C-alpha positions in Angstrom: -27.3 8.9 71.2 -23.4 8.1 71.0 -21.2 8.8 73.8 -19.8 12.3 72.2 -23.4 13.7 72.4 -24.0 12.4 75.8 -20.7 14.1 76.8 -21.9 17.4 75.1 -25.3 17.2 76.7 -24.0 16.6 80.2 -20.7 18.4 80.1 -19.1 15.2 81.4 -16.0 14.2 79.7 -16.0 11.1 77.5 -13.2 9.6 79.6 -15.4 9.8 82.8 -18.5 8.4 81.0 -16.4 5.4 80.1 -15.3 5.1 83.7 -19.0 5.1 84.8 -19.7 2.6 82.5 -16.7 0.5 83.8 -18.2 0.9 87.3 -21.7 -0.3 86.3 -23.0 3.2 86.9 -24.0 3.6 83.2 -25.2 0.7 81.0 -25.4 1.9 77.5 -26.7 -0.6 74.7 -24.1 -1.7 72.4 -24.4 -1.8 68.7 -23.1 -4.7 66.6 -20.1 -2.4 65.5 -19.4 -2.1 69.5 -20.4 1.6 69.7 -22.2 2.7 72.8 -25.8 4.0 72.3 -27.3 5.9 75.2 -30.9 6.6 75.9 -32.7 9.7 77.0 -32.8 8.5 80.5 -29.0 8.1 80.6 -28.6 11.9 80.4 -30.3 12.1 83.8 -28.4 9.1 85.2 -25.0 10.4 84.1 -25.7 13.9 85.4 -27.0 12.3 88.8 -23.7 10.1 89.0 -21.5 13.1 88.2 -23.0 15.1 91.0 -22.8 12.4 93.5 -19.2 11.8 92.5 -18.4 15.5 92.8 -20.0 15.5 96.3 -17.5 13.0 97.3 -19.6 9.9 97.4 -17.5 6.8 96.4 -18.7 4.9 93.3 -19.0 1.8 95.4 -21.9 3.5 97.3 -23.3 5.2 94.2 -24.3 1.7 92.6 -26.5 0.5 95.4 -28.0 4.1 95.6 -28.9 3.8 91.9 -30.5 0.4 92.4 -33.3 1.6 94.4 -35.8 -1.1 93.5 -33.3 -3.7 94.7 -33.0 -2.7 98.4 -34.8 -5.7 99.8 -32.5 -8.0 97.6 -29.5 -7.7 99.9 -28.5 -10.5 102.2 -28.5 -9.7 105.8 -24.8 -9.3 106.3 -24.5 -7.2 103.1 -27.5 -5.1 104.1 -25.9 -4.3 107.6 -22.4 -3.4 106.1 -24.3 -1.1 103.5 -26.2 0.6 106.3 -23.0 1.2 108.1 -21.3 2.6 105.0 -24.3 4.8 104.2 -24.6 5.8 107.8 -20.9 7.0 107.8 -21.3 8.7 104.4 -24.5 10.5 105.5 -22.5 11.7 108.7 -19.6 12.9 106.4 -22.1 14.8 104.0 -23.9 16.4 107.0 -20.6 17.8 108.4 -19.6 18.9 105.1 -22.9 20.7 104.6 -22.6 22.4 108.0 -19.1 23.4 107.3 -20.1 24.8 103.9 -23.1 26.6 105.5 -20.8 28.2 108.0 -18.3 29.4 105.3 -21.3 30.6 103.1 -22.7 32.7 106.0 -19.2 34.1 106.6 -18.7 35.2 103.0 -22.3 36.4 102.9 -21.7 38.7 105.9 -18.5 40.1 104.5 -20.0 40.7 101.1 -22.8 42.9 102.9 -20.2 44.7 104.9 -18.1 45.5 101.6 -21.2 46.7 99.7 -22.4 48.9 102.7 -19.0 50.5 102.9 -19.0 50.9 99.1 -22.3 52.6 99.1 -21.2 54.9 102.1 -18.0 55.8 100.1 -19.9 56.8 97.2 -22.4 58.9 99.1 -19.6 60.6 100.9 -17.8 61.4 97.6 -21.0 62.8 96.1 
């Protein structure tokens, strides 16, 4: 499939798909004419990358995350740096999840109060 179709299927702008390719996060085949040709697996890959980017994960961490089979291939120093980066990112995401959960619960409680109040007002009017 061409980049336009991938964009339509994933709802990711073409410009962003090109950026993902530039960063090595997508690797489409190239036709002799230079056109990109994406495989079915690229739909899932692009969707995953987009989700990780939206969650705030830096692209420098997404690439090693996508290279699951190459975890053992890092040199000792690189692996240590990578562990530290992923530890920090995990802590950031965990904090973000806690904050979002707290906010979600507050909104949910307020919504319950609003709905209860609305039902009580309708019952009083009737």
